[in-house]
mmCIF file of the C-alpha atoms, coordinates in Angstrom:
data_MODEL
# 
_entry.id   MODEL 
# 
loop_
_atom_site.group_PDB 
_atom_site.id 
_atom_site.type_symbol 
_atom_site.label_atom_id 
_atom_site.label_alt_id 
_atom_site.label_comp_id 
_atom_site.label_asym_id 
_atom_site.label_entity_id 
_atom_site.label_seq_id 
_atom_site.pdbx_PDB_ins_code 
_atom_site.Cartn_x 
_atom_site.Cartn_y 
_atom_site.Cartn_z 
_atom_site.occupancy 
_atom_site.B_iso_or_equiv 
_atom_site.pdbx_formal_charge 
_atom_site.auth_seq_id 
_atom_site.auth_comp_id 
_atom_site.auth_asym_id 
_atom_site.auth_atom_id 
_atom_site.pdbx_PDB_model_num 
ATOM 1   C CA . MET A 1 1   ? -104.347 32.372 -22.689 1.00 0.00 ? 1   MET A CA 1 
ATOM 2   C CA . ALA A 1 2   ? -102.102 29.603 -23.984 1.00 0.00 ? 2   ALA A CA 1 
ATOM 3   C CA . ALA A 1 3   ? -102.543 28.283 -27.506 1.00 0.00 ? 3   ALA A CA 1 
ATOM 4   C CA . LYS A 1 4   ? -104.317 25.093 -26.425 1.00 0.00 ? 4   LYS A CA 1 
ATOM 5   C CA . GLU A 1 5   ? -106.709 26.637 -23.902 1.00 0.00 ? 5   GLU A CA 1 
ATOM 6   C CA . HIS A 1 6   ? -110.381 27.183 -24.590 1.00 0.00 ? 6   HIS A CA 1 
ATOM 7   C CA . SER A 1 7   ? -112.859 29.480 -22.864 1.00 0.00 ? 7   SER A CA 1 
ATOM 8   C CA . PHE A 1 8   ? -116.438 30.694 -22.731 1.00 0.00 ? 8   PHE A CA 1 
ATOM 9   C CA . ASP A 1 9   ? -118.390 33.373 -20.893 1.00 0.00 ? 9   ASP A CA 1 
ATOM 10  C CA . ILE A 1 10  ? -121.494 32.992 -18.762 1.00 0.00 ? 10  ILE A CA 1 
ATOM 11  C CA . SER A 1 11  ? -123.684 36.075 -18.791 1.00 0.00 ? 11  SER A CA 1 
ATOM 12  C CA . ALA A 1 12  ? -127.320 37.079 -18.503 1.00 0.00 ? 12  ALA A CA 1 
ATOM 13  C CA . GLU A 1 13  ? -127.628 39.235 -21.588 1.00 0.00 ? 13  GLU A CA 1 
ATOM 14  C CA . LEU A 1 14  ? -131.103 40.006 -22.872 1.00 0.00 ? 14  LEU A CA 1 
ATOM 15  C CA . ASN A 1 15  ? -131.843 40.367 -26.556 1.00 0.00 ? 15  ASN A CA 1 
ATOM 16  C CA . VAL A 1 16  ? -133.878 43.557 -26.097 1.00 0.00 ? 16  VAL A CA 1 
ATOM 17  C CA . GLN A 1 17  ? -135.294 43.526 -29.629 1.00 0.00 ? 17  GLN A CA 1 
ATOM 18  C CA . GLU A 1 18  ? -136.656 39.988 -29.207 1.00 0.00 ? 18  GLU A CA 1 
ATOM 19  C CA . PHE A 1 19  ? -138.124 41.000 -25.833 1.00 0.00 ? 19  PHE A CA 1 
ATOM 20  C CA . LYS A 1 20  ? -139.841 44.015 -27.422 1.00 0.00 ? 20  LYS A CA 1 
ATOM 21  C CA . ASN A 1 21  ? -141.155 41.775 -30.227 1.00 0.00 ? 21  ASN A CA 1 
ATOM 22  C CA . ALA A 1 22  ? -142.621 39.347 -27.660 1.00 0.00 ? 22  ALA A CA 1 
ATOM 23  C CA . LEU A 1 23  ? -144.209 42.297 -25.851 1.00 0.00 ? 23  LEU A CA 1 
ATOM 24  C CA . GLU A 1 24  ? -145.790 43.639 -29.056 1.00 0.00 ? 24  GLU A CA 1 
ATOM 25  C CA . GLN A 1 25  ? -147.118 40.185 -29.986 1.00 0.00 ? 25  GLN A CA 1 
ATOM 26  C CA . THR A 1 26  ? -148.645 39.892 -26.520 1.00 0.00 ? 26  THR A CA 1 
ATOM 27  C CA . LYS A 1 27  ? -150.315 43.312 -26.814 1.00 0.00 ? 27  LYS A CA 1 
ATOM 28  C CA . LYS A 1 28  ? -151.788 42.374 -30.210 1.00 0.00 ? 28  LYS A CA 1 
ATOM 29  C CA . GLU A 1 29  ? -153.115 39.066 -28.910 1.00 0.00 ? 29  GLU A CA 1 
ATOM 30  C CA . ILE A 1 30  ? -154.686 40.739 -25.852 1.00 0.00 ? 30  ILE A CA 1 
ATOM 31  C CA . ALA A 1 31  ? -156.368 43.310 -28.115 1.00 0.00 ? 31  ALA A CA 1 
ATOM 32  C CA . GLY A 1 32  ? -157.981 40.500 -30.115 1.00 0.00 ? 32  GLY A CA 1 
ATOM 33  C CA . ARG A 1 33  ? -159.011 38.211 -27.274 1.00 0.00 ? 33  ARG A CA 1 
ATOM 34  C CA . PHE A 1 34  ? -162.671 38.073 -26.262 1.00 0.00 ? 34  PHE A CA 1 
ATOM 35  C CA . ASP A 1 35  ? -161.909 37.683 -22.533 1.00 0.00 ? 35  ASP A CA 1 
ATOM 36  C CA . PHE A 1 36  ? -160.057 41.025 -22.541 1.00 0.00 ? 36  PHE A CA 1 
ATOM 37  C CA . LYS A 1 37  ? -162.736 43.069 -24.355 1.00 0.00 ? 37  LYS A CA 1 
ATOM 38  C CA . GLY A 1 38  ? -163.634 46.145 -22.304 1.00 0.00 ? 38  GLY A CA 1 
ATOM 39  C CA . VAL A 1 39  ? -161.068 45.271 -19.632 1.00 0.00 ? 39  VAL A CA 1 
ATOM 40  C CA . VAL A 1 40  ? -158.039 47.314 -18.637 1.00 0.00 ? 40  VAL A CA 1 
ATOM 41  C CA . ALA A 1 41  ? -154.968 45.404 -19.844 1.00 0.00 ? 41  ALA A CA 1 
ATOM 42  C CA . GLU A 1 42  ? -151.871 47.566 -20.099 1.00 0.00 ? 42  GLU A CA 1 
ATOM 43  C CA . LEU A 1 43  ? -148.239 46.555 -20.508 1.00 0.00 ? 43  LEU A CA 1 
ATOM 44  C CA . ASP A 1 44  ? -145.727 49.354 -19.967 1.00 0.00 ? 44  ASP A CA 1 
ATOM 45  C CA . TYR A 1 45  ? -142.063 48.581 -20.656 1.00 0.00 ? 45  TYR A CA 1 
ATOM 46  C CA . ASN A 1 46  ? -139.528 51.041 -19.240 1.00 0.00 ? 46  ASN A CA 1 
ATOM 47  C CA . GLU A 1 47  ? -136.246 50.207 -20.968 1.00 0.00 ? 47  GLU A CA 1 
ATOM 48  C CA . ARG A 1 48  ? -134.167 52.634 -18.904 1.00 0.00 ? 48  ARG A CA 1 
ATOM 49  C CA . ALA A 1 49  ? -135.483 51.405 -15.529 1.00 0.00 ? 49  ALA A CA 1 
ATOM 50  C CA . LYS A 1 50  ? -135.544 47.782 -16.772 1.00 0.00 ? 50  LYS A CA 1 
ATOM 51  C CA . THR A 1 51  ? -139.110 47.232 -15.604 1.00 0.00 ? 51  THR A CA 1 
ATOM 52  C CA . LEU A 1 52  ? -142.357 45.973 -17.066 1.00 0.00 ? 52  LEU A CA 1 
ATOM 53  C CA . THR A 1 53  ? -145.599 47.140 -15.466 1.00 0.00 ? 53  THR A CA 1 
ATOM 54  C CA . VAL A 1 54  ? -148.783 45.131 -16.035 1.00 0.00 ? 54  VAL A CA 1 
ATOM 55  C CA . THR A 1 55  ? -152.034 46.859 -15.090 1.00 0.00 ? 55  THR A CA 1 
ATOM 56  C CA . THR A 1 56  ? -155.334 44.999 -15.369 1.00 0.00 ? 56  THR A CA 1 
ATOM 57  C CA . SER A 1 57  ? -158.678 44.447 -13.680 1.00 0.00 ? 57  SER A CA 1 
ATOM 58  C CA . SER A 1 58  ? -157.885 41.355 -11.565 1.00 0.00 ? 58  SER A CA 1 
ATOM 59  C CA . ASP A 1 59  ? -155.208 38.936 -10.413 1.00 0.00 ? 59  ASP A CA 1 
ATOM 60  C CA . ALA A 1 60  ? -156.608 36.318 -12.783 1.00 0.00 ? 60  ALA A CA 1 
ATOM 61  C CA . LYS A 1 61  ? -156.253 38.676 -15.766 1.00 0.00 ? 61  LYS A CA 1 
ATOM 62  C CA . ALA A 1 62  ? -152.717 39.591 -14.628 1.00 0.00 ? 62  ALA A CA 1 
ATOM 63  C CA . ASP A 1 63  ? -151.817 35.893 -14.493 1.00 0.00 ? 63  ASP A CA 1 
ATOM 64  C CA . ALA A 1 64  ? -153.286 35.368 -17.967 1.00 0.00 ? 64  ALA A CA 1 
ATOM 65  C CA . ILE A 1 65  ? -151.230 38.261 -19.358 1.00 0.00 ? 65  ILE A CA 1 
ATOM 66  C CA . TYR A 1 66  ? -148.078 36.940 -17.670 1.00 0.00 ? 66  TYR A CA 1 
ATOM 67  C CA . ASP A 1 67  ? -148.649 33.431 -19.080 1.00 0.00 ? 67  ASP A CA 1 
ATOM 68  C CA . LEU A 1 68  ? -149.285 34.859 -22.534 1.00 0.00 ? 68  LEU A CA 1 
ATOM 69  C CA . LEU A 1 69  ? -146.147 37.003 -22.416 1.00 0.00 ? 69  LEU A CA 1 
ATOM 70  C CA . LEU A 1 70  ? -144.047 34.150 -21.065 1.00 0.00 ? 70  LEU A CA 1 
ATOM 71  C CA . GLY A 1 71  ? -145.144 31.930 -23.951 1.00 0.00 ? 71  GLY A CA 1 
ATOM 72  C CA . LYS A 1 72  ? -144.128 34.622 -26.446 1.00 0.00 ? 72  LYS A CA 1 
ATOM 73  C CA . ILE A 1 73  ? -140.775 35.130 -24.676 1.00 0.00 ? 73  ILE A CA 1 
ATOM 74  C CA . ILE A 1 74  ? -139.969 31.414 -24.771 1.00 0.00 ? 74  ILE A CA 1 
ATOM 75  C CA . LYS A 1 75  ? -141.005 31.100 -28.441 1.00 0.00 ? 75  LYS A CA 1 
ATOM 76  C CA . ARG A 1 76  ? -138.502 33.856 -29.254 1.00 0.00 ? 76  ARG A CA 1 
ATOM 77  C CA . GLY A 1 77  ? -135.676 31.907 -27.629 1.00 0.00 ? 77  GLY A CA 1 
ATOM 78  C CA . LEU A 1 78  ? -135.429 34.015 -24.484 1.00 0.00 ? 78  LEU A CA 1 
ATOM 79  C CA . SER A 1 79  ? -135.239 32.595 -20.979 1.00 0.00 ? 79  SER A CA 1 
ATOM 80  C CA . ALA A 1 80  ? -138.407 32.322 -18.907 1.00 0.00 ? 80  ALA A CA 1 
ATOM 81  C CA . SER A 1 81  ? -136.472 33.773 -15.956 1.00 0.00 ? 81  SER A CA 1 
ATOM 82  C CA . VAL A 1 82  ? -136.016 37.161 -17.652 1.00 0.00 ? 82  VAL A CA 1 
ATOM 83  C CA . LEU A 1 83  ? -139.005 38.505 -15.655 1.00 0.00 ? 83  LEU A CA 1 
ATOM 84  C CA . LYS A 1 84  ? -138.891 38.669 -11.864 1.00 0.00 ? 84  LYS A CA 1 
ATOM 85  C CA . GLU A 1 85  ? -141.932 39.935 -9.973  1.00 0.00 ? 85  GLU A CA 1 
ATOM 86  C CA . SER A 1 86  ? -140.967 42.915 -7.876  1.00 0.00 ? 86  SER A CA 1 
ATOM 87  C CA . LYS A 1 87  ? -144.160 44.434 -6.512  1.00 0.00 ? 87  LYS A CA 1 
ATOM 88  C CA . LYS A 1 88  ? -147.906 43.805 -6.616  1.00 0.00 ? 88  LYS A CA 1 
ATOM 89  C CA . GLU A 1 89  ? -150.204 46.645 -5.657  1.00 0.00 ? 89  GLU A CA 1 
ATOM 90  C CA . ASP A 1 90  ? -153.709 47.986 -6.051  1.00 0.00 ? 90  ASP A CA 1 
ATOM 91  C CA . ALA A 1 91  ? -154.093 50.576 -8.804  1.00 0.00 ? 91  ALA A CA 1 
ATOM 92  C CA . SER A 1 92  ? -156.867 53.105 -9.357  1.00 0.00 ? 92  SER A CA 1 
ATOM 93  C CA . ARG A 1 93  ? -160.463 52.005 -10.091 1.00 0.00 ? 93  ARG A CA 1 
ATOM 94  C CA . GLY A 1 94  ? -160.034 48.565 -8.516  1.00 0.00 ? 94  GLY A CA 1 
ATOM 95  C CA . ASN A 1 95  ? -157.292 47.499 -10.899 1.00 0.00 ? 95  ASN A CA 1 
ATOM 96  C CA . VAL A 1 96  ? -154.173 45.504 -10.058 1.00 0.00 ? 96  VAL A CA 1 
ATOM 97  C CA . ARG A 1 97  ? -150.644 46.620 -10.932 1.00 0.00 ? 97  ARG A CA 1 
ATOM 98  C CA . ILE A 1 98  ? -147.707 44.207 -11.013 1.00 0.00 ? 98  ILE A CA 1 
ATOM 99  C CA . ILE A 1 99  ? -144.175 45.449 -11.584 1.00 0.00 ? 99  ILE A CA 1 
ATOM 100 C CA . TYR A 1 100 ? -141.617 43.021 -12.999 1.00 0.00 ? 100 TYR A CA 1 
ATOM 101 C CA . ILE A 1 101 ? -137.887 43.605 -13.046 1.00 0.00 ? 101 ILE A CA 1 
ATOM 102 C CA . ILE A 1 102 ? -136.144 42.672 -16.293 1.00 0.00 ? 102 ILE A CA 1 
ATOM 103 C CA . VAL A 1 103 ? -133.179 40.449 -15.352 1.00 0.00 ? 103 VAL A CA 1 
ATOM 104 C CA . ASP A 1 104 ? -130.319 41.081 -17.772 1.00 0.00 ? 104 ASP A CA 1 
ATOM 105 C CA . SER A 1 105 ? -127.193 40.792 -15.645 1.00 0.00 ? 105 SER A CA 1 
ATOM 106 C CA . ILE A 1 106 ? -125.592 38.480 -13.101 1.00 0.00 ? 106 ILE A CA 1 
ATOM 107 C CA . SER A 1 107 ? -125.242 39.893 -9.582  1.00 0.00 ? 107 SER A CA 1 
ATOM 108 C CA . SER A 1 108 ? -121.954 39.370 -7.739  1.00 0.00 ? 108 SER A CA 1 
ATOM 109 C CA . ASP A 1 109 ? -123.658 36.869 -5.394  1.00 0.00 ? 109 ASP A CA 1 
ATOM 110 C CA . ASP A 1 110 ? -125.000 34.881 -8.349  1.00 0.00 ? 110 ASP A CA 1 
ATOM 111 C CA . ALA A 1 111 ? -121.571 34.997 -10.028 1.00 0.00 ? 111 ALA A CA 1 
ATOM 112 C CA . LYS A 1 112 ? -119.982 33.617 -6.847  1.00 0.00 ? 112 LYS A CA 1 
ATOM 113 C CA . LEU A 1 113 ? -122.614 30.859 -6.741  1.00 0.00 ? 113 LEU A CA 1 
ATOM 114 C CA . ILE A 1 114 ? -121.860 29.926 -10.372 1.00 0.00 ? 114 ILE A CA 1 
ATOM 115 C CA . VAL A 1 115 ? -118.101 29.792 -9.624  1.00 0.00 ? 115 VAL A CA 1 
ATOM 116 C CA . LYS A 1 116 ? -118.737 27.686 -6.497  1.00 0.00 ? 116 LYS A CA 1 
ATOM 117 C CA . THR A 1 117 ? -120.983 25.312 -8.459  1.00 0.00 ? 117 THR A CA 1 
ATOM 118 C CA . ILE A 1 118 ? -118.257 24.787 -11.060 1.00 0.00 ? 118 ILE A CA 1 
ATOM 119 C CA . LYS A 1 119 ? -115.473 24.358 -8.457  1.00 0.00 ? 119 LYS A CA 1 
ATOM 120 C CA . ASP A 1 120 ? -117.552 21.858 -6.446  1.00 0.00 ? 120 ASP A CA 1 
ATOM 121 C CA . GLU A 1 121 ? -117.737 19.683 -9.565  1.00 0.00 ? 121 GLU A CA 1 
ATOM 122 C CA . GLY A 1 122 ? -113.923 19.323 -9.555  1.00 0.00 ? 122 GLY A CA 1 
ATOM 123 C CA . LEU A 1 123 ? -113.446 19.988 -13.261 1.00 0.00 ? 123 LEU A CA 1 
ATOM 124 C CA . LYS A 1 124 ? -110.039 21.066 -14.553 1.00 0.00 ? 124 LYS A CA 1 
ATOM 125 C CA . VAL A 1 125 ? -111.037 24.644 -15.369 1.00 0.00 ? 125 VAL A CA 1 
ATOM 126 C CA . GLN A 1 126 ? -110.322 28.103 -14.026 1.00 0.00 ? 126 GLN A CA 1 
ATOM 127 C CA . THR A 1 127 ? -113.082 30.620 -13.409 1.00 0.00 ? 127 THR A CA 1 
ATOM 128 C CA . SER A 1 128 ? -112.937 34.368 -13.024 1.00 0.00 ? 128 SER A CA 1 
ATOM 129 C CA . ILE A 1 129 ? -115.616 36.956 -12.384 1.00 0.00 ? 129 ILE A CA 1 
ATOM 130 C CA . ARG A 1 130 ? -115.455 39.904 -14.779 1.00 0.00 ? 130 ARG A CA 1 
ATOM 131 C CA . GLY A 1 131 ? -118.142 42.380 -13.813 1.00 0.00 ? 131 GLY A CA 1 
ATOM 132 C CA . ASP A 1 132 ? -121.465 40.695 -14.599 1.00 0.00 ? 132 ASP A CA 1 
ATOM 133 C CA . THR A 1 133 ? -119.799 37.909 -16.606 1.00 0.00 ? 133 THR A CA 1 
ATOM 134 C CA . VAL A 1 134 ? -118.103 34.702 -15.465 1.00 0.00 ? 134 VAL A CA 1 
ATOM 135 C CA . ARG A 1 135 ? -115.204 33.550 -17.676 1.00 0.00 ? 135 ARG A CA 1 
ATOM 136 C CA . VAL A 1 136 ? -114.383 29.828 -17.681 1.00 0.00 ? 136 VAL A CA 1 
ATOM 137 C CA . VAL A 1 137 ? -111.032 28.681 -19.109 1.00 0.00 ? 137 VAL A CA 1 
ATOM 138 C CA . GLY A 1 138 ? -109.833 25.090 -19.596 1.00 0.00 ? 138 GLY A CA 1 
ATOM 139 C CA . LYS A 1 139 ? -107.685 22.882 -21.807 1.00 0.00 ? 139 LYS A CA 1 
ATOM 140 C CA . SER A 1 140 ? -110.519 20.534 -22.772 1.00 0.00 ? 140 SER A CA 1 
ATOM 141 C CA . ILE A 1 141 ? -113.657 21.569 -24.636 1.00 0.00 ? 141 ILE A CA 1 
ATOM 142 C CA . ASP A 1 142 ? -115.326 18.541 -23.017 1.00 0.00 ? 142 ASP A CA 1 
ATOM 143 C CA . ASP A 1 143 ? -114.641 20.065 -19.568 1.00 0.00 ? 143 ASP A CA 1 
ATOM 144 C CA . LEU A 1 144 ? -116.151 23.361 -20.721 1.00 0.00 ? 144 LEU A CA 1 
ATOM 145 C CA . GLN A 1 145 ? -119.231 21.600 -22.060 1.00 0.00 ? 145 GLN A CA 1 
ATOM 146 C CA . GLU A 1 146 ? -119.532 19.748 -18.750 1.00 0.00 ? 146 GLU A CA 1 
ATOM 147 C CA . CYS A 1 147 ? -119.382 23.143 -16.963 1.00 0.00 ? 147 CYS A CA 1 
ATOM 148 C CA . ILE A 1 148 ? -122.269 24.382 -19.096 1.00 0.00 ? 148 ILE A CA 1 
ATOM 149 C CA . ARG A 1 149 ? -124.273 21.236 -18.278 1.00 0.00 ? 149 ARG A CA 1 
ATOM 150 C CA . VAL A 1 150 ? -123.544 21.587 -14.535 1.00 0.00 ? 150 VAL A CA 1 
ATOM 151 C CA . VAL A 1 151 ? -124.532 25.272 -14.413 1.00 0.00 ? 151 VAL A CA 1 
ATOM 152 C CA . LYS A 1 152 ? -127.745 24.594 -16.370 1.00 0.00 ? 152 LYS A CA 1 
ATOM 153 C CA . ALA A 1 153 ? -128.575 21.650 -14.076 1.00 0.00 ? 153 ALA A CA 1 
ATOM 154 C CA . LYS A 1 154 ? -128.137 23.863 -10.997 1.00 0.00 ? 154 LYS A CA 1 
ATOM 155 C CA . GLY A 1 155 ? -131.449 25.482 -11.944 1.00 0.00 ? 155 GLY A CA 1 
ATOM 156 C CA . LEU A 1 156 ? -130.516 29.073 -11.178 1.00 0.00 ? 156 LEU A CA 1 
ATOM 157 C CA . SER A 1 157 ? -133.379 31.475 -11.738 1.00 0.00 ? 157 SER A CA 1 
ATOM 158 C CA . LEU A 1 158 ? -131.340 33.566 -14.168 1.00 0.00 ? 158 LEU A CA 1 
ATOM 159 C CA . PRO A 1 159 ? -131.590 33.957 -17.938 1.00 0.00 ? 159 PRO A CA 1 
ATOM 160 C CA . LEU A 1 160 ? -128.066 32.604 -18.502 1.00 0.00 ? 160 LEU A CA 1 
ATOM 161 C CA . SER A 1 161 ? -126.343 32.606 -21.852 1.00 0.00 ? 161 SER A CA 1 
ATOM 162 C CA . PHE A 1 162 ? -123.139 30.783 -22.670 1.00 0.00 ? 162 PHE A CA 1 
ATOM 163 C CA . THR A 1 163 ? -121.166 32.724 -25.264 1.00 0.00 ? 163 THR A CA 1 
ATOM 164 C CA . ASN A 1 164 ? -117.741 33.105 -26.880 1.00 0.00 ? 164 ASN A CA 1 
ATOM 165 C CA . LEU A 1 165 ? -116.840 29.406 -26.776 1.00 0.00 ? 165 LEU A CA 1 
ATOM 166 C CA . LYS A 1 166 ? -113.335 29.390 -28.235 1.00 0.00 ? 166 LYS A CA 1 
# 
């Protein structure tokens, strides 16, 4: 990188500790809410498998838990698109189980879409895909900031973070 070039990385990193904090806050609020008294309302986070399983008595309760958790996630500065519904199924005793995938990386297809979005804008920057990160390099910080604006405006359903602006 030449002396006058600047760069930043686009990634989908998840602050796991903040996510766990949001999860714990949600569990505490559910335990204290009148509408969840005597109702199955379980949240099971599997960090290794990157999944969150919500088990409750009805679809309406599952939606309420999801909305509650989403509010806590957003308040902690995490992206709302960190959870992606994977599977909805019936559980034992008439309960409903919903499995969410925790999105914490950019797939190669999404990385290609980000690069295409930036190239279509015609900005004077170079992009490169490095695993699950997209590196953007340019001579002007204004061009890099415009790239960030363009990627955010694209509305990708990914929890994108823009880091290492140099």
